FIDOLO-644278 format. One record per atom (N, C-alpha, C, O): residue number from 1; residue in three letters; atom name; x, y, z. Coordinates in pm, 1 decimal. Layout:
BEGIN
- NUM|ALA|CA|X|Y|Z
...
END
This chain:
BEGIN
- 1|GLN|N|1398.9|-2093.6|-325.3
- 1|GLN|CA|1273.9|-2067.3|-416.4
- 1|GLN|C|1299.4|-2119.7|-559.3
- 1|GLN|O|1398.0|-2082.9|-623.0
- 2|VAL|N|1210.1|-2204.7|-607.3
- 2|VAL|CA|1243.9|-2245.0|-743.7
- 2|VAL|C|1208.8|-2145.0|-853.7
- 2|VAL|O|1097.2|-2093.1|-854.5
- 3|GLN|N|1288.7|-2120.0|-934.8
- 3|GLN|CA|1256.7|-2039.2|-1063.6
- 3|GLN|C|1307.1|-2101.0|-1191.0
- 3|GLN|O|1419.6|-2148.7|-1205.5
- 4|LEU|N|1204.0|-2094.6|-1289.5
- 4|LEU|CA|1206.4|-2140.0|-1416.6
- 4|LEU|C|1202.1|-2024.8|-1517.2
- 4|LEU|O|1111.2|-1942.1|-1525.1
- 5|VAL|N|1312.3|-2030.0|-1593.0
- 5|VAL|CA|1319.1|-1901.6|-1689.3
- 5|VAL|C|1317.4|-1967.7|-1830.7
- 5|VAL|O|1404.3|-2049.7|-1860.5
- 6|GLU|N|1223.5|-1934.1|-1913.5
- 6|GLU|CA|1216.7|-1989.0|-2052.2
- 6|GLU|C|1255.0|-1888.6|-2142.9
- 6|GLU|O|1249.3|-1768.4|-2116.8
- 7|SER|N|1294.6|-1937.1|-2251.0
- 7|SER|CA|1331.2|-1855.0|-2377.7
- 7|SER|C|1321.4|-1941.1|-2498.7
- 7|SER|O|1328.0|-2063.9|-2491.6
- 8|GLY|N|1303.3|-1866.3|-2625.2
- 8|GLY|CA|1312.1|-1934.0|-2736.2
- 8|GLY|C|1191.9|-1922.5|-2830.4
- 8|GLY|O|1200.7|-1946.5|-2950.8
- 9|GLY|N|1084.5|-1886.4|-2772.0
- 9|GLY|CA|959.4|-1886.0|-2848.7
- 9|GLY|C|963.0|-1783.5|-2948.5
- 9|GLY|O|1051.3|-1697.8|-2951.7
- 10|GLY|N|849.1|-1792.2|-3046.8
- 10|GLY|CA|857.2|-1674.2|-3140.8
- 10|GLY|C|761.9|-1737.8|-3252.1
- 10|GLY|O|702.9|-1845.6|-3245.1
- 11|LEU|N|761.2|-1655.3|-3345.0
- 11|LEU|CA|679.2|-1691.0|-3474.2
- 11|LEU|C|759.0|-1750.2|-3586.4
- 11|LEU|O|865.6|-1697.2|-3617.7
- 12|VAL|N|712.2|-1862.4|-3652.8
- 12|VAL|CA|773.7|-1947.9|-3739.9
- 12|VAL|C|681.9|-1992.8|-3843.3
- 12|VAL|O|559.8|-2002.1|-3830.6
- 13|GLN|N|754.6|-2021.4|-3952.6
- 13|GLN|CA|660.5|-2056.8|-4077.6
- 13|GLN|C|640.7|-2215.9|-4049.1
- 13|GLN|O|726.7|-2278.9|-3987.5
- 14|PRO|N|533.5|-2270.6|-4093.1
- 14|PRO|CA|505.3|-2423.9|-4113.8
- 14|PRO|C|631.7|-2503.0|-4169.0
- 14|PRO|O|684.2|-2462.3|-4272.7
- 15|GLY|N|672.8|-2593.4|-4115.9
- 15|GLY|CA|786.7|-2660.1|-4163.3
- 15|GLY|C|924.7|-2610.1|-4098.7
- 15|GLY|O|1031.5|-2666.5|-4122.3
- 16|GLY|N|912.4|-2504.2|-4018.8
- 16|GLY|CA|1038.1|-2430.8|-3951.1
- 16|GLY|C|1055.3|-2500.8|-3831.5
- 16|GLY|O|981.6|-2591.8|-3793.7
- 17|SER|N|1160.1|-2454.9|-3767.6
- 17|SER|CA|1211.2|-2502.1|-3622.1
- 17|SER|C|1225.6|-2413.6|-3529.5
- 17|SER|O|1243.2|-2299.4|-3572.2
- 18|LEU|N|1224.2|-2427.0|-3411.7
- 18|LEU|CA|1234.7|-2349.7|-3287.5
- 18|LEU|C|1311.6|-2442.2|-3187.5
- 18|LEU|O|1305.8|-2564.4|-3201.0
- 19|ARG|N|1382.5|-2384.5|-3088.5
- 19|ARG|CA|1432.9|-2443.0|-2971.7
- 19|ARG|C|1410.3|-2348.9|-2850.7
- 19|ARG|O|1449.8|-2233.3|-2835.5
- 20|LEU|N|1333.3|-2431.2|-2764.7
- 20|LEU|CA|1299.3|-2378.2|-2639.3
- 20|LEU|C|1421.4|-2395.8|-2538.3
- 20|LEU|O|1499.2|-2490.9|-2546.4
- 21|SER|N|1430.5|-2299.4|-2446.4
- 21|SER|CA|1518.0|-2344.5|-2327.9
- 21|SER|C|1462.3|-2305.1|-2207.8
- 21|SER|O|1385.3|-2209.1|-2203.5
- 22|CYS|N|1496.5|-2376.3|-2097.8
- 22|CYS|CA|1440.2|-2355.9|-1968.5
- 22|CYS|C|1552.4|-2371.6|-1868.1
- 22|CYS|O|1603.3|-2483.0|-1855.7
- 23|ALA|N|1594.8|-2271.1|-1796.3
- 23|ALA|CA|1685.7|-2255.6|-1696.7
- 23|ALA|C|1619.3|-2261.8|-1557.0
- 23|ALA|O|1531.4|-2181.7|-1525.2
- 24|ALA|N|1662.7|-2356.7|-1477.0
- 24|ALA|CA|1601.3|-2387.2|-1340.6
- 24|ALA|C|1691.5|-2361.4|-1239.2
- 24|ALA|O|1806.4|-2403.3|-1253.1
- 25|SER|N|1655.3|-2289.3|-1122.0
- 25|SER|CA|1734.3|-2232.6|-1020.0
- 25|SER|C|1654.2|-2253.2|-873.6
- 25|SER|O|1533.9|-2273.4|-857.3
- 26|GLY|N|1746.1|-2243.1|-785.8
- 26|GLY|CA|1684.2|-2237.2|-652.2
- 26|GLY|C|1695.6|-2378.0|-568.7
- 26|GLY|O|1661.9|-2377.9|-450.3
- 27|ARG|N|1737.0|-2482.1|-622.6
- 27|ARG|CA|1763.8|-2597.4|-539.4
- 27|ARG|C|1824.4|-2700.0|-650.1
- 27|ARG|O|1832.7|-2669.2|-769.0
- 28|SER|N|1865.8|-2825.7|-597.5
- 28|SER|CA|1897.1|-2923.1|-681.7
- 28|SER|C|1777.8|-2988.2|-745.1
- 28|SER|O|1671.5|-3004.7|-685.3
- 29|PHE|N|1803.1|-3028.8|-883.9
- 29|PHE|CA|1696.0|-3100.2|-947.1
- 29|PHE|C|1733.1|-3241.0|-996.5
- 29|PHE|O|1691.5|-3292.5|-1100.2
- 30|SER|N|1811.3|-3291.9|-913.7
- 30|SER|CA|1851.0|-3446.6|-935.7
- 30|SER|C|1720.7|-3529.2|-930.8
- 30|SER|O|1704.4|-3621.4|-1010.7
- 31|MET|N|1625.0|-3496.7|-835.6
- 31|MET|CA|1512.8|-3561.5|-810.5
- 31|MET|C|1384.5|-3509.2|-872.1
- 31|MET|O|1272.1|-3525.1|-824.5
- 32|PHE|N|1417.0|-3441.6|-989.6
- 32|PHE|CA|1295.3|-3378.6|-1053.6
- 32|PHE|C|1306.3|-3435.0|-1197.4
- 32|PHE|O|1413.3|-3458.9|-1253.5
- 33|THR|N|1179.5|-3454.2|-1252.3
- 33|THR|CA|1160.9|-3467.1|-1400.8
- 33|THR|C|1148.8|-3345.2|-1443.4
- 33|THR|O|1099.0|-3262.6|-1367.0
- 34|MET|N|1192.9|-3304.6|-1579.3
- 34|MET|CA|1176.4|-3186.2|-1630.9
- 34|MET|C|1106.5|-3209.2|-1752.2
- 34|MET|O|1112.2|-3319.3|-1807.0
- 35|GLY|N|1029.5|-3097.9|-1807.1
- 35|GLY|CA|945.8|-3120.9|-1912.2
- 35|GLY|C|867.1|-2995.0|-1972.2
- 35|GLY|O|868.0|-2883.1|-1920.7
- 36|TRP|N|808.4|-3025.6|-2072.5
- 36|TRP|CA|731.4|-2899.1|-2154.0
- 36|TRP|C|587.5|-2928.7|-2159.5
- 36|TRP|O|555.0|-3037.7|-2206.5
- 37|TYR|N|500.2|-2851.0|-2120.2
- 37|TYR|CA|347.1|-2847.3|-2139.9
- 37|TYR|C|320.0|-2738.6|-2259.7
- 37|TYR|O|400.2|-2652.2|-2295.1
- 38|ARG|N|202.4|-2759.4|-2309.1
- 38|ARG|CA|161.9|-2638.9|-2395.1
- 38|ARG|C|14.3|-2624.9|-2382.0
- 38|ARG|O|-50.3|-2725.7|-2353.6
- 39|GLN|N|-44.6|-2514.0|-2399.0
- 39|GLN|CA|-174.9|-2474.6|-2403.6
- 39|GLN|C|-227.3|-2379.3|-2514.6
- 39|GLN|O|-192.2|-2261.5|-2521.4
- 40|ALA|N|-308.9|-2434.8|-2596.1
- 40|ALA|CA|-356.0|-2375.5|-2701.4
- 40|ALA|C|-484.0|-2300.2|-2666.1
- 40|ALA|O|-551.7|-2341.3|-2571.9
- 41|PRO|N|-523.6|-2186.7|-2739.3
- 41|PRO|CA|-647.7|-2124.5|-2704.2
- 41|PRO|C|-779.4|-2217.6|-2703.0
- 41|PRO|O|-817.8|-2286.5|-2797.5
- 42|GLY|N|-841.4|-2205.3|-2575.0
- 42|GLY|CA|-962.0|-2286.7|-2578.5
- 42|GLY|C|-935.3|-2434.8|-2545.1
- 42|GLY|O|-1031.5|-2506.8|-2518.4
- 43|LYS|N|-812.0|-2483.7|-2544.9
- 43|LYS|CA|-789.0|-2621.3|-2491.9
- 43|LYS|C|-709.2|-2641.1|-2372.7
- 43|LYS|O|-638.4|-2547.9|-2334.7
- 44|GLN|N|-711.3|-2748.4|-2310.0
- 44|GLN|CA|-657.7|-2773.6|-2184.8
- 44|GLN|C|-499.1|-2787.7|-2212.7
- 44|GLN|O|-450.5|-2821.2|-2320.8
- 45|ARG|N|-423.5|-2754.1|-2088.2
- 45|ARG|CA|-267.6|-2786.2|-2097.7
- 45|ARG|C|-247.4|-2914.7|-2133.7
- 45|ARG|O|-328.1|-2999.2|-2094.8
- 46|GLU|N|-149.3|-2947.9|-2204.8
- 46|GLU|CA|-120.9|-3100.8|-2233.5
- 46|GLU|C|38.1|-3110.1|-2227.3
- 46|GLU|O|113.1|-3015.3|-2250.5
- 47|LEU|N|77.2|-3236.8|-2192.8
- 47|LEU|CA|225.2|-3271.5|-2189.4
- 47|LEU|C|280.9|-3273.8|-2337.5
- 47|LEU|O|229.8|-3334.0|-2431.8
- 48|VAL|N|387.1|-3202.1|-2339.4
- 48|VAL|CA|447.9|-3225.6|-2478.7
- 48|VAL|C|571.2|-3336.2|-2472.0
- 48|VAL|O|591.0|-3423.2|-2556.8
- 49|ALA|N|642.3|-3315.5|-2363.7
- 49|ALA|CA|768.3|-3396.2|-2367.4
- 49|ALA|C|798.3|-3386.9|-2208.5
- 49|ALA|O|761.2|-3292.8|-2138.3
- 50|SER|N|871.2|-3498.9|-2162.8
- 50|SER|CA|930.7|-3487.1|-2026.1
- 50|SER|C|1072.5|-3580.0|-2029.6
- 50|SER|O|1083.5|-3668.1|-2114.9
- 51|ILE|N|1163.3|-3558.5|-1946.5
- 51|ILE|CA|1275.2|-3607.5|-1942.9
- 51|ILE|C|1328.7|-3637.3|-1793.2
- 51|ILE|O|1329.8|-3536.1|-1723.2
- 52|THR|N|1370.5|-3748.1|-1733.9
- 52|THR|CA|1419.1|-3762.3|-1616.0
- 52|THR|C|1554.7|-3726.7|-1593.1
- 52|THR|O|1612.8|-3680.8|-1691.4
- 53|SER|N|1627.4|-3737.7|-1474.9
- 53|SER|CA|1765.5|-3707.0|-1456.0
- 53|SER|C|1844.2|-3816.9|-1515.7
- 53|SER|O|1964.8|-3803.5|-1536.8
- 54|GLY|N|1785.0|-3915.7|-1541.2
- 54|GLY|CA|1854.8|-4024.6|-1599.3
- 54|GLY|C|1862.2|-4040.8|-1746.2
- 54|GLY|O|1931.2|-4125.4|-1803.1
- 55|GLY|N|1779.2|-3945.6|-1808.3
- 55|GLY|CA|1774.4|-3942.0|-1943.9
- 55|GLY|C|1647.8|-4002.9|-2015.5
- 55|GLY|O|1628.1|-3987.8|-2136.1
- 56|ASN|N|1569.7|-4067.6|-1938.0
- 56|ASN|CA|1445.6|-4129.5|-1989.2
- 56|ASN|C|1349.5|-4014.9|-2046.5
- 56|ASN|O|1329.1|-3910.9|-1983.9
- 57|THR|N|1298.5|-4040.2|-2157.8
- 57|THR|CA|1205.3|-3940.6|-2225.3
- 57|THR|C|1067.2|-3993.0|-2256.2
- 57|THR|O|1038.2|-4112.5|-2262.1
- 58|ASN|N|983.5|-3890.3|-2275.7
- 58|ASN|CA|833.4|-3939.7|-2280.6
- 58|ASN|C|787.8|-3828.7|-2379.9
- 58|ASN|O|814.3|-3711.5|-2353.3
- 59|TYR|N|723.0|-3860.0|-2488.4
- 59|TYR|CA|667.2|-3769.0|-2580.0
- 59|TYR|C|508.7|-3792.9|-2598.2
- 59|TYR|O|454.9|-3903.2|-2587.6
- 60|ALA|N|443.2|-3672.5|-2627.1
- 60|ALA|CA|311.3|-3689.9|-2673.9
- 60|ALA|C|309.4|-3738.6|-2823.9
- 60|ALA|O|392.1|-3694.2|-2903.6
- 61|ASP|N|215.4|-3829.0|-2860.5
- 61|ASP|CA|218.3|-3887.4|-2972.0
- 61|ASP|C|213.4|-3779.6|-3097.9
- 61|ASP|O|264.9|-3803.1|-3207.2
- 62|SER|N|155.1|-3678.5|-3070.2
- 62|SER|CA|143.7|-3560.2|-3171.5
- 62|SER|C|292.3|-3510.5|-3212.1
- 62|SER|O|314.7|-3465.7|-3324.5
- 63|VAL|N|388.3|-3521.3|-3116.4
- 63|VAL|CA|515.1|-3458.2|-3147.5
- 63|VAL|C|624.8|-3564.1|-3184.0
- 63|VAL|O|725.7|-3529.0|-3245.1
- 64|LYS|N|604.0|-3693.6|-3146.1
- 64|LYS|CA|705.4|-3784.8|-3175.2
- 64|LYS|C|751.8|-3792.9|-3320.6
- 64|LYS|O|678.4|-3798.6|-3419.3
- 65|GLY|N|879.6|-3792.7|-3318.2
- 65|GLY|CA|958.3|-3774.8|-3460.4
- 65|GLY|C|993.7|-3633.8|-3494.1
- 65|GLY|O|1076.2|-3607.0|-3581.4
- 66|ARG|N|931.0|-3545.2|-3424.6
- 66|ARG|CA|951.3|-3403.0|-3469.2
- 66|ARG|C|1019.5|-3316.6|-3354.0
- 66|ARG|O|1093.8|-3223.8|-3386.0
- 67|PHE|N|997.0|-3343.6|-3232.4
- 67|PHE|CA|1028.3|-3273.6|-3114.1
- 67|PHE|C|1137.9|-3363.8|-3045.8
- 67|PHE|O|1127.5|-3486.5|-3044.9
- 68|THR|N|1244.5|-3295.7|-2988.2
- 68|THR|CA|1350.3|-3374.6|-2920.5
- 68|THR|C|1349.0|-3306.4|-2773.0
- 68|THR|O|1360.6|-3183.9|-2772.5
- 69|ILE|N|1338.8|-3358.5|-2674.2
- 69|ILE|CA|1390.5|-3308.4|-2526.4
- 69|ILE|C|1508.5|-3340.6|-2500.6
- 69|ILE|O|1550.9|-3450.0|-2537.8
- 70|SER|N|1588.3|-3250.9|-2430.4
- 70|SER|CA|1725.9|-3276.7|-2389.0
- 70|SER|C|1741.3|-3217.3|-2251.7
- 70|SER|O|1654.9|-3139.7|-2210.9
- 71|ARG|N|1847.7|-3248.9|-2175.9
- 71|ARG|CA|1868.4|-3200.3|-2046.4
- 71|ARG|C|2009.3|-3191.0|-2014.1
- 71|ARG|O|2082.8|-3279.4|-2058.0
- 72|ASP|N|2064.4|-3085.7|-1935.4
- 72|ASP|CA|2191.7|-3084.4|-1880.4
- 72|ASP|C|2184.8|-3078.9|-1730.4
- 72|ASP|O|2157.8|-2971.5|-1676.7
- 73|ASN|N|2207.6|-3188.6|-1657.5
- 73|ASN|CA|2186.8|-3177.1|-1517.6
- 73|ASN|C|2301.2|-3098.1|-1439.7
- 73|ASN|O|2291.5|-3071.9|-1319.9
- 74|THR|N|2401.5|-3065.5|-1512.0
- 74|THR|CA|2513.0|-2966.8|-1443.3
- 74|THR|C|2462.5|-2826.1|-1470.5
- 74|THR|O|2509.6|-2734.2|-1403.5
- 75|LYS|N|2369.8|-2801.3|-1564.1
- 75|LYS|CA|2348.8|-2678.8|-1582.6
- 75|LYS|C|2190.8|-2650.5|-1532.4
- 75|LYS|O|2141.7|-2537.6|-1533.5
- 76|ASN|N|2122.6|-2764.6|-1490.5
- 76|ASN|CA|1987.5|-2758.9|-1464.7
- 76|ASN|C|1895.0|-2702.0|-1565.9
- 76|ASN|O|1790.6|-2644.2|-1535.4
- 77|THR|N|1936.7|-2720.1|-1687.1
- 77|THR|CA|1862.6|-2675.0|-1796.8
- 77|THR|C|1798.6|-2771.2|-1898.6
- 77|THR|O|1861.9|-2871.2|-1932.5
- 78|VAL|N|1681.5|-2747.4|-1946.9
- 78|VAL|CA|1626.3|-2847.6|-2028.8
- 78|VAL|C|1574.8|-2761.0|-2157.6
- 78|VAL|O|1529.1|-2646.7|-2153.0
- 79|TRP|N|1592.0|-2837.6|-2266.3
- 79|TRP|CA|1568.5|-2780.6|-2411.8
- 79|TRP|C|1463.1|-2863.2|-2474.9
- 79|TRP|O|1445.1|-2982.7|-2451.3
- 80|LEU|N|1396.2|-2791.5|-2555.4
- 80|LEU|CA|1286.8|-2872.6|-2644.9
- 80|LEU|C|1319.3|-2809.7|-2802.4
- 80|LEU|O|1295.2|-2697.4|-2846.6
- 81|GLN|N|1377.8|-2917.3|-2862.2
- 81|GLN|CA|1396.3|-2882.7|-3013.6
- 81|GLN|C|1285.4|-2917.5|-3097.9
- 81|GLN|O|1246.5|-3034.2|-3102.0
- 82|MET|N|1225.7|-2818.2|-3171.9
- 82|MET|CA|1092.4|-2848.7|-3237.3
- 82|MET|C|1125.0|-2831.4|-3382.7
- 82|MET|O|1166.5|-2723.4|-3424.6
- 83|ASN|N|1107.6|-2933.4|-3459.1
- 83|ASN|CA|1119.5|-2934.2|-3594.3
- 83|ASN|C|1001.0|-2969.8|-3677.1
- 83|ASN|O|914.2|-3041.7|-3627.6
- 84|SER|N|989.9|-2924.7|-3801.4
- 84|SER|CA|876.7|-2974.5|-3885.3
- 84|SER|C|743.6|-2912.9|-3808.5
- 84|SER|O|645.4|-2985.7|-3794.1
- 85|LEU|N|743.3|-2791.5|-3765.0
- 85|LEU|CA|658.0|-2731.5|-3695.1
- 85|LEU|C|521.2|-2716.7|-3786.1
- 85|LEU|O|525.8|-2697.9|-3907.7
- 86|LYS|N|405.2|-2727.2|-3714.4
- 86|LYS|CA|271.4|-2718.0|-3782.3
- 86|LYS|C|194.8|-2619.3|-3722.7
- 86|LYS|O|219.1|-2593.3|-3604.9
- 87|PRO|N|101.8|-2555.4|-3784.1
- 87|PRO|CA|7.5|-2466.4|-3720.0
- 87|PRO|C|-51.2|-2528.2|-3587.5
- 87|PRO|O|-58.4|-2462.0|-3484.0
- 88|ASP|N|-88.6|-2646.2|-3596.1
- 88|ASP|CA|-139.5|-2723.8|-3467.7
- 88|ASP|C|-55.8|-2711.7|-3347.0
- 88|ASP|O|-101.8|-2732.0|-3234.6
- 89|ASP|N|79.3|-2675.3|-3371.6
- 89|ASP|CA|179.4|-2655.9|-3248.0
- 89|ASP|C|176.0|-2525.9|-3197.2
- 89|ASP|O|248.7|-2500.1|-3101.2
- 90|THR|N|89.8|-2422.4|-3254.3
- 90|THR|CA|67.8|-2305.3|-3200.5
- 90|THR|C|17.9|-2320.4|-3041.1
- 90|THR|O|-78.6|-2390.4|-3010.3
- 91|ALA|N|88.0|-2253.7|-2956.0
- 91|ALA|CA|51.8|-2266.3|-2809.8
- 91|ALA|C|149.4|-2189.8|-2731.6
- 91|ALA|O|259.5|-2156.6|-2775.6
- 92|VAL|N|99.8|-2159.2|-2598.6
- 92|VAL|CA|185.3|-2109.3|-2500.4
- 92|VAL|C|260.0|-2240.0|-2456.2
- 92|VAL|O|194.6|-2339.8|-2426.0
- 93|TYR|N|393.4|-2239.4|-2452.8
- 93|TYR|CA|470.0|-2355.4|-2400.5
- 93|TYR|C|508.4|-2324.9|-2272.6
- 93|TYR|O|545.9|-2210.9|-2245.3
- 94|TYR|N|503.1|-2426.2|-2177.3
- 94|TYR|CA|541.8|-2389.5|-2035.7
- 94|TYR|C|640.2|-2496.0|-1985.0
- 94|TYR|O|614.5|-2615.4|-2000.4
- 95|CYS|N|744.8|-2457.3|-1928.8
- 95|CYS|CA|848.7|-2528.9|-1857.0
- 95|CYS|C|776.8|-2597.6|-1724.3
- 95|CYS|O|702.6|-2537.2|-1646.8
- 96|ASN|N|807.8|-2710.8|-1716.9
- 96|ASN|CA|755.7|-2772.2|-1573.0
- 96|ASN|C|872.8|-2871.5|-1524.5
- 96|ASN|O|940.5|-2945.2|-1596.1
- 97|VAL|N|879.4|-2855.4|-1387.5
- 97|VAL|CA|951.2|-2944.4|-1315.9
- 97|VAL|C|889.1|-3019.7|-1209.4
- 97|VAL|O|819.0|-2951.7|-1134.6
- 98|ARG|N|897.5|-3146.9|-1183.0
- 98|ARG|CA|804.0|-3210.0|-1092.9
- 98|ARG|C|902.3|-3306.2|-1015.7
- 98|ARG|O|985.0|-3376.5|-1073.8
- 99|HIS|N|886.1|-3302.5|-886.8
- 99|HIS|CA|961.0|-3397.8|-786.0
- 99|HIS|C|924.6|-3536.7|-817.1
- 99|HIS|O|805.3|-3558.6|-838.2
- 100|VAL|N|1007.1|-3632.7|-823.4
- 100|VAL|CA|968.2|-3775.0|-854.9
- 100|VAL|C|883.9|-3844.5|-763.7
- 100|VAL|O|802.3|-3931.4|-794.4
- 101|LEU|N|914.0|-3791.3|-623.2
- 101|LEU|CA|849.1|-3854.4|-518.4
- 101|LEU|C|741.9|-3782.0|-456.5
- 101|LEU|O|645.3|-3846.3|-415.3
- 102|THR|N|745.4|-3645.1|-442.8
- 102|THR|CA|623.9|-3580.7|-375.7
- 102|THR|C|519.1|-3542.6|-490.6
- 102|THR|O|401.8|-3512.9|-467.9
- 103|ARG|N|578.2|-3547.7|-616.4
- 103|ARG|CA|500.8|-3495.3|-738.7
- 103|ARG|C|471.0|-3343.0|-730.6
- 103|ARG|O|380.8|-3300.1|-802.5
- 104|THR|N|531.7|-3266.1|-657.9
- 104|THR|CA|528.1|-3130.6|-641.8
- 104|THR|C|574.5|-3064.2|-770.5
- 104|THR|O|687.6|-3083.8|-815.1
- 105|PRO|N|476.1|-2977.1|-835.4
- 105|PRO|CA|518.1|-2930.2|-981.1
- 105|PRO|C|544.3|-2781.5|-945.3
- 105|PRO|O|498.6|-2722.9|-847.2
- 106|TYR|N|632.9|-2725.6|-1049.8
- 106|TYR|CA|679.3|-2587.3|-1061.0
- 106|TYR|C|664.7|-2544.3|-1195.1
- 106|TYR|O|696.9|-2624.5|-1282.6
- 107|TRP|N|626.1|-2442.7|-1224.7
- 107|TRP|CA|585.3|-2388.7|-1368.1
- 107|TRP|C|676.8|-2260.4|-1401.7
- 107|TRP|O|711.0|-2181.0|-1314.1
- 108|GLY|N|712.5|-2248.2|-1534.4
- 108|GLY|CA|763.7|-2149.9|-1586.1
- 108|GLY|C|654.6|-2051.7|-1610.0
- 108|GLY|O|539.2|-2086.4|-1584.9
- 109|GLN|N|680.9|-1924.9|-1659.1
- 109|GLN|CA|595.5|-1824.6|-1696.1
- 109|GLN|C|521.8|-1839.6|-1842.9
- 109|GLN|O|432.6|-1762.2|-1877.2
- 110|GLY|N|567.3|-1944.0|-1922.7
- 110|GLY|CA|530.2|-1961.3|-2049.4
- 110|GLY|C|583.1|-1857.8|-2147.8
- 110|GLY|O|605.3|-1738.1|-2129.3
- 111|THR|N|598.8|-1937.0|-2263.3
- 111|THR|CA|660.3|-1871.2|-2389.0
- 111|THR|C|574.4|-1907.4|-2505.7
- 111|THR|O|535.7|-2023.2|-2521.8
- 112|GLN|N|540.7|-1798.9|-2596.7
- 112|GLN|CA|449.6|-1820.1|-2714.2
- 112|GLN|C|533.1|-1884.0|-2841.0
- 112|GLN|O|645.4|-1851.8|-2879.9
- 113|VAL|N|453.2|-1974.1|-2888.1
- 113|VAL|CA|502.7|-2032.1|-2991.7
- 113|VAL|C|389.7|-2006.8|-3114.8
- 113|VAL|O|274.2|-2045.8|-3098.0
- 114|THR|N|421.7|-1953.3|-3213.5
- 114|THR|CA|319.1|-1939.6|-3330.0
- 114|THR|C|377.9|-1982.5|-3462.4
- 114|THR|O|479.2|-1932.9|-3511.8
- 115|VAL|N|303.8|-2081.0|-3516.2
- 115|VAL|CA|342.9|-2132.9|-3640.0
- 115|VAL|C|227.6|-2108.0|-3747.4
- 115|VAL|O|117.0|-2161.6|-3754.1
- 116|SER|N|290.3|-2003.2|-3836.1
- 116|SER|CA|199.1|-1953.2|-3931.7
- 116|SER|C|272.6|-1879.9|-4052.3
- 116|SER|O|376.3|-1814.1|-4043.6
- 117|SER|N|204.5|-1902.7|-4155.6
- 117|SER|CA|255.3|-1834.8|-4271.0
- 117|SER|C|214.7|-1704.1|-4304.3
- 117|SER|O|260.5|-1648.9|-4404.3
END
């Protein structure tokens, strides 16, 4: 059974940084894209960034140049380095893995990121 364990959320001031981690277990993830979504109060869940096992990345326009996604295939772990954080980045961040062929998604439990002074 696939399990995704997230860590690294918290409260940070505007302009600060946070690093989210997500450790996946339960099977091989070589055929999975790994990524992060977020959901702010009253808004739909949106893709923040994703990365394939080959290292191809995709970012939401709102985070380009500020966030960096990375992945270690040997550890089945994905990270999201978030710099220059803004209050608009406040949301629950969810780790997601998705099979590249079947598109079957799995979700983590979510971690709260709050950007406030």
